[in-house]
MARGU-382412 format. One record per residue: residue in three letters; x, y, z of N, C-alpha, C in turn. Coordinates in steps of 0.2 Angstrom, whole numbers, plus 5000, padded with zeros to 4 digits. Atoms other than C-alpha are relative to their C-alpha. Example, Ala and Ser with C-alpha at 12.3 -4.5 7.8 and 13.67 -1.06 7.14 Angstrom:
2
ALA500449945000506249785039500450065000
SER499649944999506849955036499650055003
END
This chain:
368
UNK500450014994512750514999500350045006
UNK499849964994512850625015500149955006
UNK499950034994513450565032500349934999
UNK499650065001514450415025499549944999
UNK500450065001512950305021500249974993
UNK499850035006513250175008499449974997
UNK500650025004511450145003499750054996
UNK500349965005510450224989499650065003
UNK500449954997509250315000500350035007
UNK499849974994509750445013499550005005
UNK500650004995508650395028500050055005
UNK499949954995509350525039499750064998
UNK500349945003508750655027499350005000
UNK500750024999507050575027499850025007
UNK500149994993507050585046500050075001
UNK500049934999507550765046499350034997
UNK500649975003506050805035499449985004
UNK500650024996504850705045500050045007
UNK500049964994505350795061499850074999
UNK500249935002505250965053499350014999
UNK500749995003503550935045499549985006
UNK500450024994502850855062499950065004
UNK500049944995503251015072500149985007
UNK499950024993503650905087500750005001
UNK499350004998505250885097500349934999
UNK499850075001505250695094499549964996
UNK500550045004504450575082500249925002
UNK499950074998504150385086499649964995
UNK500350045004503750245075500249935001
UNK500050074998503550055076500149964993
UNK499950045006503949915064499450004995
UNK500550005005503049915048500250054994
UNK499849965006502950025032500450065002
UNK499749944998503450185041500749995002
UNK499450014998504950105049500549984994
UNK499650015006505550035032500150064996
UNK499949945004505250195023500550055003
UNK499549954997506250305036500649975002
UNK499450024997507550185041500349944995
UNK499850065004507550035028500149945005
UNK500050064995507449915044499449965000
UNK500550054999506349765044500049965006
UNK500150034994505749715061499349975000
UNK500650035000504349595065499650045006
UNK500449974995502949685075499749955004
UNK500250054996502549585090499950035007
UNK500149974993502249595109500750035003
UNK499449974998504049645111500150074996
UNK500049935003504049835108500750024997
UNK499449975003505349905096499850074997
UNK500249935002505250095094500650044998
UNK499549965003506150205083499950075002
UNK500149934998506450385090500550044997
UNK499549955003507150535081499950075002
UNK500049934998507550705087500650034998
UNK499449975003508850835084500649975003
UNK499550044998509950725094500249944996
UNK499950055004509850595081499549945001
UNK500550055000509050425079500249955005
UNK499950044995508850305093499549944999
UNK500550055000507950135096500049975007
UNK500150044995507150055110499949934998
UNK499950065004507549875106500249945004
UNK499850064996507549695113500749984998
UNK499350035002509249615114500049964994
UNK500050045005508849485102500050034993
UNK500049965006508649615088500650054999
UNK499549955001510149715091500549994994
UNK499550025006511249625078499850044994
UNK500349975006510049685064500150085000
UNK499949935000510249865070500850024999
UNK499349995001512149855071500349994993
UNK499850015007512249795053499850064996
UNK500249945004511649975048500450065003
UNK499649944997513050095054499850064996
UNK500249945003512450215041499550045004
UNK500549974997510950255052500350045007
UNK499749974994512150305067499550005006
UNK500650014995510750245079500349985007
UNK499850024993510950245097499549955003
UNK500550054998510150095106499950005008
UNK500350014993509150075122499849935001
UNK500250075000509149885125499749985006
UNK500350034995508049785135500049924999
UNK500050075001507949595138499349975003
UNK500650034997506549475142500049995007
UNK499950014993507149455159499950075004
UNK500049934997507249645163499350034999
UNK500649965002505649705154500350064996
UNK499949945004505549855143500050075003
UNK500249934997505049995155500750045001
UNK499449964998506850035160500350034994
UNK499749975006507450055142499650064997
UNK500449945001505950175139500250065004
UNK499949944995506350275154500750034998
UNK499349975001508250295149499950044993
UNK500049965006507750345131499750065001
UNK500449944999506450475136500550055004
UNK499649964996507650545149500650034996
UNK499449985004509150555136499850044994
UNK500249975007508150625121499550055001
UNK500649954999506750735128500150055006
UNK500049964994506450875140499350005003
UNK500750014996504950905152499450014996
UNK500649985004503750985140500149984993
UNK499950025007504350895124499349974997
UNK500550035004503050845111500349944996
UNK499850065003503050675103499549984994
UNK500450015006502350645085500049934998
UNK500150075001501750475080499549994994
UNK500650025004500650385067499549975004
UNK500550034996499050355077499749944998
UNK500350065003498550215066500549945001
UNK499550065000500150105069500350005007
UNK499750004994500950155086499449975005
UNK500550034996499950045099499950035007
UNK500249974994499150095115500549985005
UNK499650024995500249985126500750044999
UNK499349965001501850075118499950075002
UNK500149934998501150245121500050005008
UNK500050004993500750195139500750005003
UNK499350014998502550145141500450074999
UNK499749935001503150315134499750055006
UNK500349964994501950395147500449995006
UNK499750024994502650295161500850035000
UNK499349985000504450345155500050085001
UNK500049934999503950535157499750044995
UNK500349965005503050595142499350015003
UNK500749994997501350675147499549994994
UNK500550015005499750635138499950054996
UNK500149945005499650805131500650014995
UNK499450005004501350775123499849974993
UNK500150045006500550665110499850044994
UNK500249975006500450725092499949954995
UNK500150055005499550615079500250034993
UNK499749975007500650655063499949944995
UNK500150055005499950505053500050034993
UNK500149975007499550615038500750034998
UNK499449985002501350685039500449944997
UNK499750065002502050505038499849984993
UNK500250025007500950465023500150054995
UNK499849955005501150625014500750004997
UNK499350015002502950605014500249944996
UNK499950065004502850435007499650004993
UNK500450005006501550484993500450014994
UNK499649985006502850554981500649955000
UNK499550065000503950404976500650024996
UNK499449995003505750414972500149954994
UNK499950045006506450334956500149935002
UNK499950074998507050174965499349975003
UNK500650034998505350154973499549984994
UNK500450015006504450164956500349944996
UNK499750065004505750044948499849935003
UNK500250064997505349914961499249984999
UNK500750015001503449934958499949984992
UNK500150035007503749914939500249935000
UNK499850075000504649754942499549955003
UNK500650044997503249694954499449994995
UNK500550005005502049734940500249954994
UNK499850045005503049644927500049935002
UNK500150074997503149484938499249985000
UNK500750024999501249494941499749994993
UNK500350005006500749524923500249934996
UNK499850065003501849384916499749945003
UNK500350064996501149264930499349994998
UNK500750005002499349314925499949974993
UNK500150035007499649274907500149935000
UNK499950074999500349104911499449965003
UNK500650034996498949064923499450004995
UNK500650005004497549114911500149964993
UNK499950055005498349014897499849935002
UNK500150074997498148864908499250005003
UNK500750004997496448914917499449984995
UNK500650015004494848844911499449995005
UNK500650014996493048834917500049935002
UNK500050074996492748684929500650005005
UNK499549994994494248744940499750045005
UNK500249964994493948814957500450065000
UNK499649944999494448984962500649995004
UNK499450014996495648914974500649974996
UNK499550035005496548814960500350054996
UNK499749955004496748964950500450055004
UNK499649954996497349074964500749965002
UNK499450044998498648934969500550004994
UNK499650005006499248924951500350074999
UNK499749935001499449114950500550025005
UNK499549994994500349124967500749974998
UNK499450035002501548994961500450034994
UNK499749965006501849084944500450065002
UNK499749944998502249244953500749985004
UNK499550024997503449154965500649984996
UNK499550035005504349064951500350064996
UNK499749955003504649234943500450055004
UNK499649964995505449314958499750045004
UNK500349964995504149384968500349995007
UNK499850014993504649424986499549975004
UNK500650024996502949384992499450024996
UNK500649975003501149424988499750065003
UNK500449944997500349594991499349995001
UNK500750015000498649534987499849954995
UNK500250055005497749384979499349985001
UNK500750014999495849374976499749974994
UNK500350035006494949254964499349995001
UNK500850004998493049274963499749984993
UNK500350025006491949184950499250015001
UNK500750005000490149204945499750065004
UNK500349954996488949304956500550035006
UNK499549984995490449304969500450064998
UNK499649945002491349434958499750065001
UNK500349944998490049554963500150025007
UNK499849984993490849564981500750034999
UNK499449975001492249694979500649975004
UNK499550044995493249604994499749945002
UNK500250074999492549434993500549955002
UNK499550054998493449274999500149954994
UNK499950065004494249154987499949945003
UNK500250064997493548984989500049944996
UNK500050065004493048824982499550004994
UNK500550005005491748884970500349994993
UNK499750025007491948814952499850064995
UNK500149955005492148944938499649964994
UNK500350045005490848894925500050044993
UNK499949965007490848944906499450055000
UNK500449945000490049104902499950055006
UNK500049964994490349174919500550045001
UNK499549954999491349314925500549975005
UNK499450024996493049284933500450065002
UNK499749944998493749424943500749995004
UNK499350014997495649424948500350065002
UNK499749944997496349554960500649985003
UNK499450034997498149524964500650044999
UNK499449965002499949584964500649965004
UNK499450024997501649524968500450065004
UNK499649954996502849614980500749994998
UNK499350005002504649654974500450055004
UNK499649954996505949734985499650055004
UNK500549974996504549784997499450034997
UNK500549965004503449864984499549954996
UNK500550045003501849794977499750024993
UNK500449985006500849784961499349995003
UNK500750014998498949794963499650014994
UNK500350005007498049744947499449965000
UNK500750045001496249684943499949994993
UNK500350015007495649604927499449955001
UNK500650045000494049524923499949964994
UNK500050055005493749374912499349974999
UNK500650055001492349274904500249954994
UNK499850055005492649114895499349974997
UNK500750025004491249084882499750064998
UNK500449945002489849204878499750045005
UNK500349964995489449344890499350024998
UNK500649975002487749404891500050074998
UNK500049935002487249574885500150045006
UNK499949964993487149634903500750015002
UNK499350004998488849584906500550044995
UNK499649965005489549664890499950075002
UNK500149934998488649824895500450025006
UNK499649984994489449824912500750014999
UNK499350005002491149784905500250064996
UNK499849945004491049924892500050065004
UNK500049944995490550054906500650005004
UNK499450004996491950004917500750014996
UNK499449995005493249994902500050084998
UNK500049935002492650174897500250045006
UNK499849964994492850234915500750005001
UNK499350014999494550164916500450044995
UNK499749965005495050244900500050075001
UNK500149934999494350414904500450025005
UNK499649984995495250424920500750004998
UNK499350005003496950374912500150064996
UNK499949945005496750504899499950075004
UNK500149934997496250644911500550015006
UNK499549994994497450614926500650034998
UNK499349975001498950724927500150055006
UNK499849964995499850834939499650075000
UNK500449944999498850984946499349995000
UNK500750014999497150904945499949975006
UNK500250034994496250854960499849935000
UNK500250075000495950684966499349984999
UNK500750015001494150704966499850014993
UNK500149995007494150764949500149944995
UNK499950065004494850604942499549955002
UNK500650054998493550504952499450024996
UNK500649985004492150614944500049984993
UNK500050025008492750584926499849934999
UNK500150085001492750394928499249995002
UNK500750024998491050394938499550034995
UNK500449975005490250504925499849954994
UNK500050045005490550374912499549945002
UNK500450054997489750234923499350025001
UNK500749974998488250344928499750014993
UNK500349995007487950384909499849934997
UNK500250075002487850194906499549975004
UNK500550034996486550174919500249955006
UNK499850044994487650084932500350045006
UNK499749964994488050224944499949985007
UNK500250034993487150144959500549945002
UNK499650064998488349994957500750015000
UNK499349984999489950084957500150035008
UNK500149994993490150074976500650025004
UNK499349984997491950124980500350064997
UNK499549955003493250254977500349984994
UNK499750035006494050254960500749975001
UNK499450034999495750224967500450025007
UNK499749994994497050234981500850004998
UNK499349995001498950274982500349935001
UNK499750074999500150124981500750015001
UNK499350004998501850104989500249945005
UNK499850064995502550005004499449975002
UNK500650034998500749985009499650004993
UNK500550015006499449924996499550064999
UNK500449945000498350065001500350055004
UNK499749944997499050235005499850064996
UNK500249945004498950414999500350004993
UNK500749964999498250484988499449964999
UNK500750035001496450434989499750044994
UNK500349985006495650454973499250005001
UNK500750014998493850494979499750075001
UNK500449945000492550624979500150035007
UNK499949974993492850754993500850015001
UNK499349994999494750744992500350054995
UNK499849945005495350914984500850004999
UNK499250005000497250864986500149994992
UNK499750005007498150894969500549954999
UNK499550055002499050764960500750034999
UNK499349985001500950784960500549954997
UNK499650055003502350704950500349965006
UNK499750054995502950544959499549965003
UNK500650044996501250494966499849944995
UNK500250075004500850314961499349985003
UNK500750024998498950264962499749954996
UNK500450045004497750144956499450044997
UNK500649985003496350174944499649944999
UNK500350065000495050044947499250005000
UNK500750005000493250074942499749935000
UNK500450075000491949934945499350015001
UNK500850015000490149884943499949935003
UNK500150064996489449754955499250005001
UNK500750014999487649694953499949935003
UNK500150074996487049564966499649954995
UNK500350055003486549404959500349994993
UNK499850015007487449434942500850005001
UNK499350004999489249474947500350074999
UNK499749945000490549614946500650004994
UNK499549995004491749694934500550055003
UNK499549944998493349794939500649994995
UNK499350005004494849844928500450055004
UNK499649964996496249904939500750014997
UNK499349985002497849994933500450045005
UNK499649964995499350064942500350054996
UNK499749955004499950234936500450055005
UNK499649954996501250364941500050074997
UNK500149935003501050554939500750024998
UNK499449975003502450634928499950074999
UNK500049935001502850814924499550014994
UNK500449995006501850784907499449965000
UNK500650045000500450674912500049945005
UNK499950064996500450494919500349954996
UNK499750065003501450344915499649945002
UNK500450064998500350184915500549955001
UNK499550054999501350054923499849934998
UNK500350065002500149914919499949994993
UNK500150005007500049844902499549944998
UNK500350075002499049674903499350034996
UNK500649985004497549684890499450015004
UNK500649984996495949764897499449984996
UNK500650025003494749704884499749935003
UNK500350064997493449574889500249944996
END
């Protein structure tokens, strides 16, 4: 490791890359996935602003006094602090930071989806002009899109925890139980196996399974009905995102046809995806299978999305996205068919692009 860091990841090297790719004089970021990725620091996003700032002069933080100890525990970051208190307010710290780190015509890059309006206004009051702002959200996300081996290892473990918990839950679950009962059991099984937390948990039964992002509730799962479970554990900050669809009893011919179409689309995409093909091409391959089965109008979302510190990040596996897949990208393959009044089927796997194709990280059975 360079610069005396004792952690696996060289965060300062990541920050150098971010600054260079942004083309700005200064980059700013707030608590959340970007801060974790570029510094390894976990702060709570609240009304007390915490701003990471990186320039050729190094890493600095505008930070409230009560959070300073957490920053001081990371000497590898070599971070300068501009501290404020609840009594003094934060404008003074913003002013000191901008004066020390920038010049009159400096530009400041940020992720426009995460840095909040009041935080930008504080930077303006500190001396940055409104014309200085550069929305570099795509730069942040594109740097995060190709995963390092340690990131992939964390997701593998999250998937192992999730799939083991699902197996235990489905050995126990029976018609007559509510969606909420099944969700609670699955959550407990993941925690028992070492999950850091839950990335996502959705249990939908019967016609409710036809709502891609419905709400888990007290509806009772009945025999011969669909049960859709979309879920994932989080481990060492990284998530799994898996969907499986079940039917206890005898599914109708329509449900079997829906399932066969989705299964075929999932398989086709897994076999086709590889480095050098476009995101939209992977979507098309899966969509063609569902359209050929007569269910095209019921596949109402993209085929998949990137997976990392955020459950949804780049790359987007969707028509219109010509971005080429690269080794290290992790994404979901999740075709679905949703028929109002009948229900929905989705089969979601997590894959990583390799030099020779893809590695399918998920292994829970896909058959109905």
